[in-house]
N, C-alpha and C positions, 0 to 999 in steps of 0.2 A: 504494500500500500504506500504510494508515494506521499511525501510531505507536500501539502498544497503550496502552490506558487502564490505568494501574497503581494507580488509587486504592484498590483493595482490598488492595494488598500491604503487608506489614509494613515498618517502618523497616529492620529487619535485612535483608529481601529487597531493598529499594531501594538499600541501600548495599553490597550484596555484588556483587563482580565475579567470583565463582567461575566458572572455566572461560572467562571472556571472553578473546578473542584480540585483542591490541593491539600496534600499532607506535608507537614513540616515536622521532622523529628528533632528532639532537643529544642523545642520552640518555646519553652517556658520563660526563658530569660536570655540576656546577653545577645549574642549574634543571632540566635534562632528567633528571638522575639522581634528583633529589628527586621528580619526577613519577613516574618508574618505580618508586621505592620505595613510594609510596602506592598505586599501582595493584597492585603485587605483594602488598602487605600485605592488600589486599582480595580476593586470590585470583586475580587476572588472570594469564594467560600473556602475557609481554611480549617482543617482539623489539626490542632496543636497537640503533638504527642511529646511526653516528657516523663522521665523516670520519677520526677517529683510531681505528683498529681496536683498538689495545691498550686504550684507555680504555673502549671499548664492551664488550670481552670481560671486563675486570677488573670493571666495574660489574655486568655480568650475573652473573658468578660470585659476587660478594659478595651480591647481592640474592637470587639463587636459593637460596643457603645460608641466608640470614637468614629468608626467608619460605617456604621449602620449596615453591616453585612453579617452573614452567619459564620461565626467563629466558635469552634467547640474545643474545649480542652479535655484531654484524657490521659490517664496513666499509660505509659508505654515503655517497655524494656526491649531495646533493640537487640539484645543478646538472646532473647527468647523468641524463637520463630513463631510460636503460637500467639504471642502478644502482638507481633508485627502483622501477622495474618489477620488477627482480630481487628486491628485498627484499619487495615485496608478494607475489610468487609464492612466495617461500620461506615466508612466514607461512602462506599458503593451503595449500601442500603439507604443511607440518609439522602444522597444526592443522585443516585442512579449511575454512578461511574466515577472515574478519576481522570483528570487532565494533566496533573503534574504531581511530582513527589520530590521533596527536597530532603536528601540524606545529610542532616546537619549534626546529629548527635556525635560527641567525641569526648575523649578523656586524654590527659597528658601528664601522668605521674612522672616525676624525675628520679631516675635510678641509674647510676653509672653501670656500664656494661659489666664490669668486674663484680658488681654486687647484684646483677639482675637475676631474679629467680624465675622459674618457669611460670608460676602463678601470675606474677605481674605482667610478664610478656603476653601470656594467653589472654588475660583480662583486657589489655589494650587492644589486641587484635580482635577480640570478640566484639568490642564496641565499635572500634574505628574501621575495621575491615569487614568482618562477618556481618556486622549490623548494616553496612552498606549493601552487601550481597542480599540480605534478607529483605531490605526495603526495595531494592531493585527487582527482586524476584516477584514480590507481591504486587508492586506497581505494574509490572509487565503483565502479570496474570489478569489484572482487572482491565488494563488498557487494551490489551490484545483481543479482548472479548468484544470490543466495540469497533466502530469504523472511524473513530476520531483520532486514533493514535494517542500521543502524549509526549511529555517531556520529563526526564529524570535529571535532577541536578545534584551532584555530589560535592559537598564542601570538603575540599582537601586542605592544602596548606602549602606555603613555599617550601616546607619540609618534604614535599613530594618531588622537588626538583634538586635538592641539595642536602647536605648535612645541616645540623642545627646546634643548639646549645648543648654542652655536656650533660649527660643524663637522659637524653631524649631518644635513645636508640629505638625503643619500642614504638614511640610515636612516629619517628621518621620512617621506620620500616612499614608501619601500617598505612601511612599516607602515600608512600610509593605504591603500595598495594591498591589504594583507592584510585590513584591515577591510572594504573594498569587496568583495573576493573572498568573504569570509565571508557577506555578505548575499546576493550573487548565487548562490553555491553552494547556500545554504539553499533558495532558490526553485527552482532547477533540480533539486535532488536530493530534495526532499520527496516527489514521487510514488513514489520508490523506498524510502521509509521511512528515509531517511538524514537525520539532523539535523546541522547545522553550527553550531558556536558558536566565539566568540573569547574569549580571556582577555587582558586588557591590564594587565600589571604595571607598577608604577613601579620605580625603581631598587632592586635587591636585590644584596647583595654575593655575587658568584660569582667563580670563578677568571677567567673570560673577561672580564667587564666591569670587574673591578679592573685587569687588565692593560691594557685599552683606556683606562681613565681615567688610568692612570699615564702614558701617552704622549700624552694629549690636551691641547690648550690649555684651561686652566680659568680662568674668571673668578673673582675673589675672592668674589663673592656667590653663586656657583652651588653650591659645596660645602655650605654650611649648608642650602640648599634641598633638596639631594639627600638629606641625612642626617636630615631631620626630616619630620614629617607631622602632621596634625591629631590622629591617634590617639596621638601621643606617642613613637613609635619608628619606626625603619626596618624595612622588611619583610625577611623571610627567604625562602630558596627554598621552604621547606615551606609558608609562607603562600600562595604561588602554587600549589604542587602540590595543596593541598587544594581550591582553586577549580577546577583542571583535573579533579580527581577528581569533584567535584560535576557538572561538565559531562558527563563520561563515564558517570556512574551514572544510574540511572533516577529519581533525585531531580529531574532536569531534563527529564523526558520530554516536557513540554509546551513546551519552549523550542527555538527554532532561529532563526538569523539574528542573534542578539544578540552583542555583544562586551561582556563583563563587566569592569568596572574593578576591579582588585585593587591599590589604590594608597594605602590608608590615608587616603583623602580628599583627596589632593593635586590631583586634577583637578576638585574641587568648585567 
C-alpha cells in the first residue's frame, strides 16, 4: 500500500493532526509530555501511557482541558508485552484504529562497564530496546489491519550515533539498537503503508535525566559539553517535541527509515 502523495495539500492540511489517533509511551512527564502537548495542540487524540499511572492521568487531564481534545492517561509497562498489547487494543477500541505510535519511554542508569551487572544491562535493554520492539509490533498489528497505514516514531538519542558519558554503556548500546530497529522496521512495514522514523535528541533538561545526572559520576569537562551547543543554547523538551510532530505529520510523508538528529549541532 503506497504512502499517499500529499503534494497538492495545503500547509495547514499537512500540519493538522485533526482526529489522528496516537499512542505516546512514557508520556506522563518530561519529553513525553511535551510531545503529547504538541500532538494534542494539532488536534490529535492521544493515549498517554506511562509506568506511573498518576503522572499519565494528570498529564492527560491537563492537556485534554488545554486543547479540548480526547487525551487519556493509562498505566503502561513497556517491558510487559501484555501491557503494551492492552494499550494498543484500548486505543483501537476507543477510536477505531491507530494512526501513529511514539516509542518514547526510556531509562538511563549510570554504571561503569567494569561494574555492570547482567540485571542492569537487561533492564535497560528491556525498556529502551525491547519496549520499542513491543510498541512497534502492536502498532503495526493495528495499523496493518486498516487501509490508512500509519507512522511509528522512535525516540532514540545522539547516543545512537556515538559514545556518551562514562557509565552509559547500556544506554548507548540500547539506543544503537533503536536506530537499527528503526531502519529494519521501515523496510518491513513499508508494504503496509507504515512509515518508521527516529528522533535523536541531545541532552535536554527533564525531571528524569536531571535526577539521573545528579546520581551519576560526572567528569569535570562533561558538564560544559552537555550544556552548550553550536547553536548557542541547550535544547528544551519542546525543541524535540516539534521534531516528533514533524515526523508524525504529513510534512514527512516521503520519509521512512531515517533517524533525525535534534541536537543543536553537537553531533556534527
